[in-house]
DSSP file (Angstrom, degrees, kcal/mol; ACC not computed):
  #  RESIDUE AA STRUCTURE BP1 BP2  ACC     N-H-->O    O-->H-N    N-H-->O    O-->H-N    TCO  KAPPA ALPHA  PHI   PSI    X-CA   Y-CA   Z-CA
    1    1 A M              0   0    0      0, 0.0    23,-0.1     0, 0.0     2,-0.1   0.000 360.0 360.0 360.0 139.5    4.0   11.5    9.5
    2    2 A T        -     0   0    0     19,-0.2     2,-0.8     1,-0.1     3,-0.0  -0.432 360.0-113.5 -65.3 138.3    5.8   13.2    6.7
    3    3 A D    >   -     0   0    0      1,-0.2     3,-2.2    -2,-0.1     4,-0.5  -0.679  26.4-151.3 -74.3 111.0    3.5   14.6    4.0
    4    4 A F  G >  S+     0   0    0     -2,-0.8     3,-0.7     1,-0.3    -1,-0.2   0.729  90.2  59.7 -62.6 -22.7    4.5   12.3    1.1
    5    5 A M  G 3  S+     0   0    0      1,-0.2    -1,-0.3    -3,-0.0    -2,-0.1   0.506  93.6  64.0 -88.1  -1.0    3.7   14.8   -1.5
    6    6 A T  G <  S+     0   0    0     -3,-2.2     2,-0.5     2,-0.0    -1,-0.2   0.571  86.0  89.3 -87.8 -10.5    6.2   17.4   -0.1
    7    7 A V    <   +     0   0    0     -3,-0.7     2,-0.4    -4,-0.5    10,-0.0  -0.747  63.3 170.9 -82.7 124.4    8.9   14.8   -1.0
    8    8 A S        +     0   0    0     -2,-0.5    63,-0.1     2,-0.1    -3,-0.0  -0.986   3.7 159.9-142.5 152.2   10.0   15.5   -4.5
    9    9 A G        -     0   0    0     -2,-0.4     2,-0.2    62,-0.1    62,-0.0  -0.173  63.8-158.6-102.0-163.8   12.6   14.5   -7.0
   10   10 A P        -     0   0    0      0, 0.0     2,-0.4     0, 0.0    -2,-0.1   0.262  56.6-159.8 -78.4 150.3   14.3   13.9   -9.2
   11   11 A F        -     0   0    0     -2,-0.2    -2,-0.1     1,-0.1     3,-0.1  -0.859  16.5-169.5-102.4 134.0   16.1   11.3   -7.1
   12   12 A E  S    S+     0   0    0     -2,-0.4     2,-0.3     1,-0.2    -1,-0.1   0.738  73.0  19.0 -91.8 -27.2   19.5   10.2   -8.1
   13   13 A T  S  > S-     0   0    0      1,-0.1     4,-1.2     0, 0.0     3,-0.3  -0.950  72.3-117.8-141.4 159.2   19.8    7.3   -5.6
   14   14 A E  H  > S+     0   0    0     -2,-0.3     4,-2.6     1,-0.2     5,-0.2   0.859 114.3  63.6 -63.1 -34.4   17.5    5.1   -3.5
   15   15 A R  H  > S+     0   0    0      1,-0.2     4,-3.0     2,-0.2    -1,-0.2   0.883  97.8  55.2 -58.4 -39.1   19.4    6.5   -0.5
   16   16 A Q  H  > S+     0   0    0     -3,-0.3     4,-1.9     2,-0.2    -1,-0.2   0.905 109.7  46.4 -60.2 -41.3   18.0   10.0   -1.3
   17   17 A V  H  X S+     0   0    0     -4,-1.2     4,-1.2     2,-0.2    -2,-0.2   0.946 113.2  48.3 -66.3 -47.2   14.5    8.6   -1.3
   18   18 A I  H >< S+     0   0    0     -4,-2.6     3,-0.5     1,-0.2     4,-0.4   0.913 111.9  49.7 -60.0 -43.8   15.0    6.8    2.0
   19   19 A E  H >< S+     0   0    0     -4,-3.0     3,-0.9     1,-0.2    -1,-0.2   0.864 107.4  54.3 -64.8 -35.1   16.5    9.8    3.6
   20   20 A S  H 3< S+     0   0    0     -4,-1.9    -1,-0.2     1,-0.2    -2,-0.2   0.758 115.0  41.2 -69.1 -22.3   13.6   12.0    2.5
   21   21 A L  T X< S+     0   0    0     -4,-1.2     3,-2.9    -3,-0.5    -1,-0.2   0.384  81.8 112.1-100.8   1.5   11.3    9.5    4.2
   22   22 A S  T <  S+     0   0    0     -3,-0.9    -1,-0.1    -4,-0.4    -2,-0.1   0.783  78.6  46.4 -54.5 -35.1   13.4    9.0    7.3
   23   23 A P  T 3  S+     0   0    0      0, 0.0    -1,-0.3     0, 0.0    -2,-0.1   0.493  88.8 106.7 -82.7   2.9   11.0   10.7    9.7
   24   24 A W    <   -     0   0    0     -3,-2.9     2,-2.0   -23,-0.1    -3,-0.1  -0.692  62.6-152.6 -87.2 105.7    8.1    8.7    8.1
   25   25 A P        +     0   0    0      0, 0.0     2,-0.6     0, 0.0    -1,-0.1  -0.458  35.1 150.9 -83.3  73.2    7.0    6.0   10.6
   26   26 A V        -     0   0    0     -2,-2.0     2,-0.2     3,-0.0    -2,-0.1  -0.902  26.0-162.9-104.2 121.9    5.6    3.4    8.2
   27   27 A N    >>  -     0   0    0     -2,-0.6     3,-1.9     1,-0.1     4,-1.1  -0.585  36.9 -97.4 -98.6 169.3    5.9   -0.2    9.4
   28   28 A R  T 34 S+     0   0    0      1,-0.3     4,-0.5     2,-0.2     3,-0.5   0.825 121.9  56.5 -55.1 -36.6    5.6   -3.2    7.2
   29   29 A S  T 34 S+     0   0    0      1,-0.2    -1,-0.3     2,-0.1     4,-0.2   0.722 112.2  42.9 -71.1 -18.6    1.9   -3.8    8.1
   30   30 A Q  T <> S+     0   0    0     -3,-1.9     4,-2.5     1,-0.1     5,-0.3   0.586  87.8  92.9 -99.0 -12.8    1.0   -0.2    6.9
   31   31 A E  H  X S+     0   0    0     -4,-1.1     4,-3.1    -3,-0.5     5,-0.2   0.873  84.6  47.9 -54.4 -47.3    3.1   -0.1    3.7
   32   32 A R  H  > S+     0   0    0     -4,-0.5     4,-2.2     1,-0.2    -1,-0.2   0.917 113.8  47.0 -64.6 -42.1    0.4   -1.3    1.3
   33   33 A A  H  > S+     0   0    0     -4,-0.2     4,-1.9     2,-0.2    -1,-0.2   0.909 114.8  46.9 -64.7 -41.6   -2.2    1.1    2.6
   34   34 A V  H  X S+     0   0    0     -4,-2.5     4,-2.5     2,-0.2    -2,-0.2   0.915 110.9  52.2 -66.1 -42.7    0.3    4.0    2.6
   35   35 A N  H  X S+     0   0    0     -4,-3.1     4,-2.5    -5,-0.3     5,-0.2   0.896 108.2  51.6 -59.8 -40.1    1.4    3.1   -0.9
   36   36 A A  H  X S+     0   0    0     -4,-2.2     4,-2.7    -5,-0.2    -1,-0.2   0.904 109.8  49.7 -63.1 -41.1   -2.2    3.1   -2.1
   37   37 A Q  H  X S+     0   0    0     -4,-1.9     4,-2.6     2,-0.2    -2,-0.2   0.912 110.0  51.2 -63.0 -42.6   -2.7    6.6   -0.5
   38   38 A I  H  X S+     0   0    0     -4,-2.5     4,-2.2     2,-0.2    -2,-0.2   0.945 114.1  42.4 -60.0 -50.0    0.5    7.9   -2.3
   39   39 A M  H  X S+     0   0    0     -4,-2.5     4,-2.4     2,-0.2    -2,-0.2   0.907 113.9  51.6 -66.7 -41.5   -0.7    6.6   -5.7
   40   40 A Q  H  X S+     0   0    0     -4,-2.7     4,-2.8    -5,-0.2     5,-0.2   0.916 109.8  50.5 -61.0 -43.2   -4.3    7.8   -5.2
   41   41 A H  H  X S+     0   0    0     -4,-2.6     4,-2.8     1,-0.2     5,-0.2   0.932 110.8  48.3 -60.2 -47.0   -3.0   11.3   -4.3
   42   42 A A  H  X S+     0   0    0     -4,-2.2     4,-1.4     1,-0.2     6,-0.3   0.906 114.0  46.7 -61.4 -42.3   -0.8   11.5   -7.4
   43   43 A L  H  X>S+     0   0    0     -4,-2.4     5,-1.7     2,-0.2     4,-0.9   0.921 114.9  45.3 -67.7 -43.8   -3.6   10.3   -9.6
   44   44 A V  H ><5S+     0   0    0     -4,-2.8     3,-0.7     1,-0.2    -2,-0.2   0.933 112.2  51.4 -65.4 -45.7   -6.2   12.7   -8.1
   45   45 A Q  H 3<5S+     0   0    0     -4,-2.8    -1,-0.2     1,-0.2    -2,-0.2   0.795 117.0  39.8 -63.6 -28.0   -3.9   15.7   -8.1
   46   46 A T  H 3<5S-     0   0    0     -4,-1.4    -1,-0.2    -5,-0.2    -2,-0.2   0.515 107.6-121.9 -99.2  -5.8   -3.0   15.2  -11.8
   47   47 A G  T <<5 +     0   0    0     -4,-0.9     2,-0.4    -3,-0.7    -3,-0.2   0.679  55.6 156.8  74.4  16.9   -6.5   14.3  -12.9
   48   48 A V      < -     0   0    0     -5,-1.7    -1,-0.3    -6,-0.3    -2,-0.1  -0.633  23.3-171.0 -79.1 128.4   -5.3   10.9  -14.3
   49   49 A E        -     0   0    0     -2,-0.4     5,-0.1    -3,-0.1     6,-0.1  -0.842  12.1-156.1-120.4  91.8   -8.1    8.4  -14.5
   50   50 A P        -     0   0    0      0, 0.0    -7,-0.0     0, 0.0    -2,-0.0  -0.295  15.6-120.5 -65.8 151.1   -6.6    5.0  -15.3
   51   51 A G     >  -     0   0    0      1,-0.1     4,-2.4     4,-0.0     5,-0.2  -0.076  44.1 -79.8 -74.2-173.3   -8.8    2.3  -17.0
   52   52 A A  H  > S+     0   0    0      1,-0.2     4,-1.6     2,-0.2     5,-0.1   0.905 133.5  45.6 -60.2 -44.1   -9.4   -1.0  -15.4
   53   53 A F  H  > S+     0   0    0      1,-0.2     4,-1.9     2,-0.2    -1,-0.2   0.904 111.0  54.0 -68.0 -39.2   -6.1   -2.5  -16.4
   54   54 A G  H  > S+     0   0    0      1,-0.2     4,-2.4     2,-0.2    -2,-0.2   0.896 107.1  51.2 -58.9 -41.1   -4.3    0.7  -15.3
   55   55 A M  H  X S+     0   0    0     -4,-2.4     4,-2.7     2,-0.2    -1,-0.2   0.844 105.5  55.8 -66.8 -32.9   -5.9    0.3  -11.9
   56   56 A R  H  X S+     0   0    0     -4,-1.6     4,-2.3     2,-0.2    -1,-0.2   0.900 109.3  47.2 -63.5 -38.7   -4.7   -3.3  -11.7
   57   57 A I  H  X S+     0   0    0     -4,-1.9     4,-2.3     2,-0.2    -2,-0.2   0.915 110.9  50.8 -68.3 -43.0   -1.2   -2.0  -12.2
   58   58 A V  H  X S+     0   0    0     -4,-2.4     4,-1.0     2,-0.2    -2,-0.2   0.920 111.2  49.1 -59.5 -43.5   -1.7    0.7   -9.6
   59   59 A D  H >< S+     0   0    0     -4,-2.7     3,-0.8     1,-0.2     4,-0.3   0.915 109.4  52.1 -61.5 -42.8   -2.9   -2.0   -7.2
   60   60 A W  H >< S+     0   0    0     -4,-2.3     3,-1.6     1,-0.2    -1,-0.2   0.886 103.9  58.1 -59.8 -39.4    0.1   -4.1   -8.0
   61   61 A L  H >< S+     0   0    0     -4,-2.3     3,-2.2     1,-0.3    -1,-0.2   0.761  89.4  72.9 -63.8 -24.4    2.4   -1.2   -7.3
   62   62 A T  T << S+     0   0    0     -4,-1.0    -1,-0.3    -3,-0.8   -27,-0.2   0.688  88.8  61.9 -65.9 -15.5    1.0   -1.0   -3.7
   63   63 A Y  T <  S+     0   0    0     -3,-1.6    -1,-0.3    -4,-0.3    -2,-0.2   0.491  89.7  94.8 -84.7  -3.5    3.0   -4.1   -3.0
   64   64 A S  S <  S-     0   0    0     -3,-2.2   -29,-0.1     1,-0.2    -3,-0.0  -0.206  90.5 -83.0 -78.3 174.1    6.2   -2.2   -3.8
   65   65 A S     >  -     0   0    0      1,-0.1     4,-2.3   -30,-0.0     3,-0.3  -0.411  39.9-112.4 -71.5 155.2    8.4   -0.5   -1.2
   66   66 A P  H  > S+     0   0    0      0, 0.0     4,-2.8     0, 0.0     5,-0.2   0.878 118.5  55.5 -57.0 -36.9    7.4    3.0   -0.1
   67   67 A Q  H  > S+     0   0    0      2,-0.2     4,-1.9     1,-0.2     5,-0.1   0.882 107.7  48.2 -66.9 -35.0   10.5    4.4   -1.8
   68   68 A T  H  > S+     0   0    0     -3,-0.3     4,-2.2     2,-0.2    -1,-0.2   0.929 113.2  47.8 -65.9 -44.7    9.5    2.8   -5.2
   69   69 A T  H  X S+     0   0    0     -4,-2.3     4,-2.8     1,-0.2     5,-0.2   0.902 109.9  52.5 -63.8 -41.6    6.0    4.1   -4.8
   70   70 A I  H  X S+     0   0    0     -4,-2.8     4,-2.8     1,-0.2    -1,-0.2   0.917 109.4  49.5 -60.2 -44.0    7.2    7.6   -4.0
   71   71 A V  H  X S+     0   0    0     -4,-1.9     4,-2.3     2,-0.2    -1,-0.2   0.922 112.9  46.3 -63.9 -43.7    9.5    7.7   -7.1
   72   72 A I  H  X S+     0   0    0     -4,-2.2     4,-2.2     2,-0.2    -2,-0.2   0.932 114.9  46.4 -65.0 -45.1    6.6    6.6   -9.4
   73   73 A A  H  X S+     0   0    0     -4,-2.8     4,-2.6     1,-0.2    -2,-0.2   0.897 111.6  52.8 -63.0 -39.7    4.2    9.1   -7.8
   74   74 A D  H  X S+     0   0    0     -4,-2.8     4,-3.0    -5,-0.2     5,-0.3   0.903 107.8  50.5 -63.0 -41.7    6.8   11.8   -8.1
   75   75 A I  H  X S+     0   0    0     -4,-2.3     4,-2.5     2,-0.2     5,-0.2   0.918 111.2  49.0 -62.5 -43.1    7.4   11.1  -11.8
   76   76 A I  H  X S+     0   0    0     -4,-2.2     4,-2.1     2,-0.2    -2,-0.2   0.942 114.5  45.1 -60.0 -47.9    3.6   11.3  -12.4
   77   77 A M  H  X S+     0   0    0     -4,-2.6     4,-2.5     1,-0.2    -2,-0.2   0.917 114.8  46.4 -65.4 -44.4    3.3   14.6  -10.5
   78   78 A R  H  X S+     0   0    0     -4,-3.0     4,-1.5     2,-0.2    -1,-0.2   0.887 111.5  51.9 -67.7 -37.7    6.4   16.2  -12.1
   79   79 A A  H  < S+     0   0    0     -4,-2.5     4,-0.3    -5,-0.3    -1,-0.2   0.914 112.0  47.0 -63.0 -41.7    5.3   15.1  -15.6
   80   80 A H  H >< S+     0   0    0     -4,-2.1     3,-1.3    -5,-0.2    -2,-0.2   0.926 111.5  50.3 -64.5 -44.7    1.9   16.6  -15.0
   81   81 A N  H 3< S+     0   0    0     -4,-2.5    -1,-0.2     1,-0.3    -2,-0.2   0.754 113.2  47.1 -67.7 -23.2    3.4   19.8  -13.7
   82   82 A N  T >< S+     0   0    0     -4,-1.5     3,-1.9    -5,-0.2    -1,-0.3   0.339  80.4 132.0 -99.7   6.6    5.7   20.1  -16.7
   83   83 A K  T <  S+     0   0    0     -3,-1.3    -3,-0.1    -4,-0.3    -4,-0.0  -0.303  72.9  20.7 -62.3 142.0    3.1   19.4  -19.3
   84   84 A G  T 3         0   0    0      1,-0.1    -1,-0.3     0, 0.0    -4,-0.0   0.517 360.0 360.0  79.4   5.0    3.2   21.9  -22.2
   85   85 A V    <         0   0    0     -3,-1.9    -2,-0.1     0, 0.0    -1,-0.1   0.449 360.0 360.0 -90.4 360.0    6.7   22.9  -21.4
């Protein structure tokens, strides 16, 4: 499986995200669990601790497509890495 955090943007098109995930064998039954891992990784790596409502939104995002989740996690990670710039 591709390490989802080695995938980075910015992404200009959905096709770029899909192509970056092409070796990633995620089937429909695994998507939500993988999406949860992606978001959890981004939050832990950046030290973000969402409140209860924030966690409800993160949970809601797990129902999104992997490419949507990757883009959101990528934005969180890049924003964190660029803080103070």
